[in-house]
C-alpha positions in Angstrom: 23.9 34.3 31.4 20.3 35.2 30.5 18.9 31.8 29.4 15.6 33.2 28.4 17.3 35.5 25.8 19.6 32.7 24.7 16.7 30.4 24.1 14.8 33.2 22.1 17.8 33.7 19.8 18.7 29.9 19.4 18.4 28.9 15.8 19.6 25.3 15.8 19.3 22.1 17.7 23.0 22.6 18.7 22.3 26.1 20.1 19.5 24.7 22.3 21.5 21.7 23.3 24.3 24.0 24.6 21.8 25.9 26.7 20.4 22.7 28.2 24.0 21.6 29.0 25.0 24.9 30.6 21.8 25.1 32.7 22.3 21.5 33.9 26.0 22.2 34.7 25.1 25.3 36.7 22.1 23.8 38.5 23.5 20.3 39.2 27.2 20.8 38.8 27.2 17.9 36.4 27.7 17.4 32.7 28.0 14.6 30.1 30.6 14.5 27.4 30.6 12.8 24.0 26.9 12.7 23.4 25.3 12.4 20.0 21.9 13.7 19.1 19.8 12.3 16.3 16.4 13.1 14.9 14.1 10.5 13.4 10.4 9.6 13.0 9.4 7.5 16.0 5.7 7.5 15.0 2.9 8.7 17.1 -0.5 7.9 18.6 -3.5 10.1 18.7 -3.2 10.1 22.5 0.5 10.6 22.7 4.0 9.8 21.4 7.6 9.3 22.5 9.1 12.7 22.3 12.7 11.5 22.6 14.8 9.0 24.4 18.3 8.6 25.7 20.1 5.4 24.8 22.6 4.5 27.6 24.3 1.9 25.4 25.2 4.3 22.6 25.3 7.6 24.6 22.8 9.1 22.2 19.7 11.2 22.4 17.1 10.5 19.7 14.4 13.1 19.2 11.1 12.3 17.5 10.6 14.6 14.6 6.8 13.8 14.3 5.8 16.1 17.2 8.2 18.8 15.9 6.4 18.8 12.5 3.0 18.9 14.2 4.1 22.0 16.3 5.2 23.8 13.2 1.7 23.1 11.7 -0.3 24.1 14.7 1.7 26.5 16.9 5.2 27.4 15.6 5.8 29.7 18.6 5.9 26.6 20.8 8.7 24.9 18.8 11.8 26.2 20.5 10.3 25.7 24.0 9.2 22.2 23.3 12.5 21.2 21.7 14.4 22.7 24.6 12.2 20.9 27.1 12.8 17.6 25.4 16.6 18.2 25.2 16.8 19.2 28.8 14.9 16.1 29.9 17.0 13.7 27.9 20.2 15.4 28.9 19.3 14.9 32.5 18.8 11.3 31.8 22.3 11.2 30.3 23.9 12.4 33.5 22.5 9.5 35.4 18.9 10.3 36.3 17.2 7.2 35.0 13.9 7.4 37.0 11.3 9.0 34.8 9.3 10.7 37.5 12.4 12.0 39.2 13.7 13.4 35.9 10.4 15.1 35.2 10.5 16.7 38.6 14.1 17.9 38.1 13.3 19.3 34.7 10.4 21.2 36.3 12.6 22.6 39.1 15.4 23.6 36.7 12.9 25.2 34.3 11.2 27.2 37.1 14.5 28.3 38.6 15.9 29.7 35.3 12.7 30.7 33.4 10.1 31.4 36.1 6.8 29.7 36.9 4.9 31.4 34.0 7.4 30.7 31.2 6.3 28.3 28.5 9.3 26.0 29.2 8.2 25.7 32.8 4.5 25.2 31.7 5.6 22.3 29.4 7.5 20.8 32.3 4.6 21.1 34.6 2.0 19.6 32.4 2.9 18.7 28.8 -0.5 17.1 28.4 -2.1 20.5 28.3 -0.3 21.1 25.0 -1.3 17.8 23.4 -3.5 19.2 20.7 -0.4 21.0 19.3 1.7 17.8 19.6 -0.4 15.0 18.3 -2.3 14.3 15.1 -6.1 13.9 15.3 -6.0 10.6 13.4 -7.0 7.7 15.7 -4.7 4.8 16.4 -1.0 4.3 16.0 0.8 6.1 13.2 3.9 4.1 12.5 7.2 5.8 11.5 7.5 6.7 7.9 11.2 6.9 7.8 13.5 5.6 10.5 16.8 6.9 9.2 18.5 8.9 11.9 19.7 12.3 11.0 22.6 13.2 13.3 22.7 16.8 14.5 26.0 18.5 13.7 27.6 20.8 16.3 26.5 18.9 19.3 29.0 18.9 22.2 31.0 21.8 20.7 33.3 22.4 23.6 34.5 18.8 23.6 35.0 18.2 19.9 37.1 21.1 18.8 39.9 18.7 17.8 37.7 17.3 15.0 37.8 19.1 11.7 
């Protein structure tokens, strides 16, 4: 499977999530079933933000929609790469990699293996800070969430939910 082409033609969160799952399954021989993915505003700071997190207790990945909105404003071509990077990172947490630095290293290794050293996905994994102007708002201080309702992504875990109508 050509993951670079698959990522280019991905149109939805679910499409990108399937790519992240398949890459992880091929590279590590592991996968996680029954995950949910939600999107909400987790707020931001002028110096950074929480891009997403994996909740072990609920088997859920929550993605911060604030940086996604900022990317669409400043550099829309970065959107799919960033979203994929975040999903891959959190999916690797879901399979049992809870150490943050170890997970970052693994995401980098996987990204380089499947996309090459110069691909944007790999560059994000190598140094996401380099892209901060496209990910954060220039307003100083903490910007609290404006709406904390979680929007659940439909079509996640397609292979394992075909019994649900």
